[in-house]
C-alpha positions as CSV (number, residue, x, y, z in Angstrom):
1,M,-19.9,19.8,19.7
2,G,-22.0,21.0,16.9
3,K,-22.4,19.6,13.6
4,N,-19.3,21.1,11.4
5,N,-17.6,19.0,14.5
6,I,-18.7,16.1,13.7
7,A,-18.2,16.7,9.9
8,E,-14.3,17.0,10.2
9,S,-13.9,14.6,12.4
10,A,-15.5,11.8,10.3
11,P,-12.9,9.7,7.8
12,S,-13.0,11.0,4.0
13,I,-12.9,8.2,1.1
14,N,-10.7,9.2,-1.6
15,F,-10.2,8.0,-5.0
16,L,-7.3,8.4,-7.8
17,G,-9.4,7.3,-11.2
18,N,-7.9,5.6,-13.7
19,G,-5.9,7.4,-16.2
20,T,-4.7,9.5,-13.7
21,T,-0.9,9.6,-12.2
22,I,0.3,11.4,-8.7
23,K,3.7,12.3,-8.4
24,G,4.2,12.6,-4.5
25,D,3.3,11.3,-1.1
26,I,-0.7,11.3,0.2
27,K,-1.4,11.5,3.7
28,S,-4.9,10.5,4.3
29,N,-7.2,9.8,7.7
30,G,-10.0,8.0,5.5
31,D,-10.0,5.3,2.9
32,Y,-8.5,5.8,0.2
33,R,-9.0,3.5,-3.5
34,I,-6.7,4.0,-6.3
35,D,-7.0,2.9,-9.7
36,G,-4.6,5.0,-11.3
37,H,-0.7,5.6,-11.1
38,L,0.9,6.8,-7.8
39,L,4.6,7.4,-7.6
40,G,5.4,8.0,-4.0
41,S,3.8,7.2,-0.4
42,I,0.5,6.8,0.7
43,N,-0.2,6.7,4.3
44,S,-3.5,6.0,5.4
45,K,-5.3,5.8,8.7
46,G,-7.9,3.6,7.0
47,K,-8.0,1.1,4.2
48,V,-6.0,1.3,0.7
49,V,-8.0,-0.4,-2.1
50,I,-5.5,-1.0,-4.9
51,G,-7.9,-2.0,-7.9
52,A,-7.2,-4.2,-11.2
53,S,-5.6,-0.7,-13.3
54,G,-4.4,0.4,-10.2
55,K,-0.4,0.9,-9.8
56,V,1.9,2.0,-7.1
57,E,5.4,2.5,-6.6
58,G,6.8,3.4,-3.5
59,E,5.5,3.0,0.0
60,I,2.2,2.0,1.1
61,I,1.3,2.4,5.4
62,C,-2.2,1.3,6.3
63,Q,-4.8,-0.2,8.8
64,N,-5.9,-3.0,5.9
65,A,-5.5,-3.3,2.1
66,D,-6.9,-5.0,-0.7
67,F,-4.5,-5.3,-3.5
68,S,-5.9,-6.2,-7.3
69,G,-3.5,-4.3,-9.0
70,I,0.4,-3.8,-9.5
71,I,2.4,-2.9,-6.6
72,K,6.2,-2.3,-6.0
73,A,6.2,-0.9,-3.0
74,K,7.6,-1.6,0.7
75,V,4.2,-2.2,2.6
76,V,2.8,-2.2,5.9
77,V,-0.8,-3.3,7.0
78,H,-1.5,-3.1,11.0
79,E,-4.1,-5.4,10.3
80,L,-5.3,-7.4,7.2
81,L,-3.6,-7.4,3.8
82,T,-5.4,-9.1,1.2
83,L,-3.9,-10.0,-2.7
84,K,-6.8,-10.8,-5.3
85,A,-6.0,-12.8,-7.8
86,S,-4.9,-10.3,-10.7
87,A,-2.7,-8.5,-7.8
88,K,1.4,-8.4,-8.7
89,L,3.1,-7.4,-5.7
90,T,7.0,-6.8,-5.5
91,G,8.6,-5.9,-2.2
92,D,8.8,-6.6,1.3
93,I,5.6,-6.7,3.7
94,F,4.8,-6.1,7.1
95,V,1.6,-7.2,8.4
96,T,-0.3,-8.8,10.7
97,K,-2.6,-11.2,8.9
98,L,-2.4,-11.7,5.3
99,A,-5.0,-13.6,2.6
100,I,-3.8,-14.3,-0.6
101,E,-6.2,-15.5,-3.3
102,P,-4.9,-18.5,-6.2
103,G,-3.4,-16.1,-9.0
104,A,-1.9,-13.7,-7.2
105,R,1.8,-13.1,-7.4
106,F,4.0,-12.0,-4.2
107,T,7.9,-11.2,-5.0
108,G,9.7,-10.1,-1.8
109,S,9.6,-10.9,1.9
110,C,6.5,-11.1,4.1
111,N,7.4,-10.2,8.3
112,M,4.4,-10.8,10.2
113,N,6.3,-10.8,13.6
114,D,7.4,-7.2,14.3
115,I,5.1,-4.6,12.5
116,P,7.0,-1.2,12.7
117,E,4.8,1.2,14.9
118,D,5.7,4.5,13.6
119,E,5.8,5.8,10.0
120,E,9.4,5.8,9.3
121,F,11.6,2.5,10.2
122,E,14.8,1.3,8.1
123,L,14.0,-1.8,5.0
124,P,16.0,-4.8,5.7
125,V,19.5,-4.6,4.1
126,H,19.0,-7.3,1.5
127,H,15.9,-4.6,0.4
128,E,18.4,-2.5,-1.1
129,E,19.7,-5.9,-3.0
130,I,17.2,-6.5,-4.7
131,K,16.4,-3.2,-5.9
132,K,19.9,-2.4,-7.5
133,R,19.5,-6.3,-9.1
134,E,16.1,-4.9,-10.3
135,E,17.7,-1.3,-11.7
136,A,20.4,-4.0,-13.6
137,I,17.7,-5.9,-15.4
138,R,16.0,-3.1,-16.8
């Protein structure tokens, strides 16, 4: 292996800064920090950090996650999800381990038994009902 092969295989660290909005899907082999606004999905083989100014609306799939911002998403974390005190999470989560700091808000369902192995999976039926009710309130 040459130096180029090592550099290409090393995981990257990515950043979505405060004041930036992305509409679309992100797929990454490395860690990702979001302090801006993501309308779409993020699929990372690393850790996803949502900072206090970060907002995600869509879907999050990753190995580990720390949430401090506002998240309205379906969340799949294959290892540890940590909700910091300032986190506001609305949505269904599928996790192996969950840590919630005092002050964090979580509205939705939590499944710690059956983590989906693939990227595509069906939401529980009640999720669509909750989504319709939330849209009616707006």
